[in-house]
N, C-alpha and C positions, 0 to 999 in steps of 0.2 A: 950257464944253465942251458941244457938242451931241451928242445920242444919236440913233441910228437903229436900227431893227429891220427886217431884211429876212427875210421868211419865204416859203417855197414853199407855195402853195396857200391855200385859204380855210379858216377855222374853220367847220365845219358843225354841230357839236353846240351847241344853244342854251345849255346850262349852261356850256360852255367859253367860248363867245362872251361870255357875261355876265361871267365872271371876267376875260377879256381886257379887256373894256371898262372894268370897275371898276379894275383895276390900271393900265391905260393912263391913265385920268383921274387917279388918285392920283399916279402918277409924273410926269406932265406938269405938276403943280403945283410940282414941285421943279426940274425940268430941262427944257431945250429938247429936244423929242422929236418925231420923226416915224416913220412906219412905211410900209413898202412891201411889198406882196404881189406875188410873181412867179408866173407861171402854172406849174402842175404839168404834167408831161408825161404823156400817156396812151398806152396801146397795148400794155403788157405787156413791152416790152423794157427791162429794168432798166438796162443799161449806157447805152442812149440817154437814158433819163430822167435818170440821174445827170449825164451830159454836158450835156444841154440845160438842166436846172435850174441847174446850177453856172454855166454861161455867163450865164444871166439874172442871177444874183447878182453875178457879176464885173462885168457891164455897169453895175450900179447903184452901183458903188463909184467914189469919186474917188481920184486917186493918193495923196493924203495921209491917207486914212482909216486909222485903226487898226482892224483887223478881228479880232473875237472870233468864231470859228466854233464853234457848238455841235457837239460831236463826242463820241461815246460813249467813245472812248479818250483823251479829253483830260484836263486837270487839273481836279480838284475843288477848290473853295474853300469855306471856311466863310463865313458871311454877313459877319462882321467882316473877314476877309481880302479878300473881294470889295470891300467898301466902301473899304478902304485902298488896294487896287490902282487902283480908279477915281479916288479922290481924288488919288493920285500922278500919274495920267495928266493930270488937270486941272491940277495944280500944275506939271507939266512943259510946259504950253502946248499940249496936244493940242487940235486944233480940233474933231474929230469922232471918236467911237468908234461903230463899227457892229457890231451883233450879228447874225449870220446863222444862220438855221435852214434847213439844206438839206432836201431831200425825204426821204421815209421810207427810201429806199435809200442815202442818204448823199451824200457830196461827192466831186467829181472830184479827181484829183491836182493839177490846176491851182488849184482852190479851196483845197485843203489847204495847198499851197505858199504861197498868198497870205496865209493866216491868220497874224496876229501872235501870237494865243493860240488854242489849242484848249481849249474849256471843256466839261467834262462835268458835267451836273447830277446824275447818279447812275449807279451801276453797274447799277441796275435797268433793265429794259426798260419804257418808258412809252409810252402812246399818243402818237403824233406830235403831235396837236393840243395836248396838254397842255404841250408845251415852250414854246409862246408865252406861255401864262398864267404858267408857272413863271419864265421869264426876266423878265417884267414885274414879277412879285411880288418877285423878288430885287433888281431894280433899285430898286424903291420902298423895300424894306427897307434897301438900301445907302445910299440918300439919307437915310433917317431916322437910321441909325446915324451917318453923317457929321456930322449936326447934333445929335447927342446927344439925340434925341427918343425918347420911349418907343414901342416897337412890337416890338422883336426878341426879347423875353424870353418 
């Protein structure tokens, strides 16, 4: 199974970029992985930003992609449960799973409707940039768990 991460905007903070790069490299040793950044919308109109950014994410999807959308009201998973869910998708013959991180104002109704899973990392409010690092860290952790390798304790 192939993995893709689609994220709105660039990571600007050097310490977050370093964490993203670290976990991107770790995870890519286990699974086929690529990443796409789509442009953030600017100008202060939140509704327009949500619509435009969501459209950019939707255009980056293929019809058969399984989409996990990062969404604050979504389902939370333990690391073990996440690993099991991903392994089950691979066992079922899923060609590619896409994790999408919408912009800081959220996702459009169309993007929410397209999502196969809405995944919440936490009930806490986190800096938007951190979500990319956290997703990559959890994907790496899930890969280690699936192979019964030490890391997750």
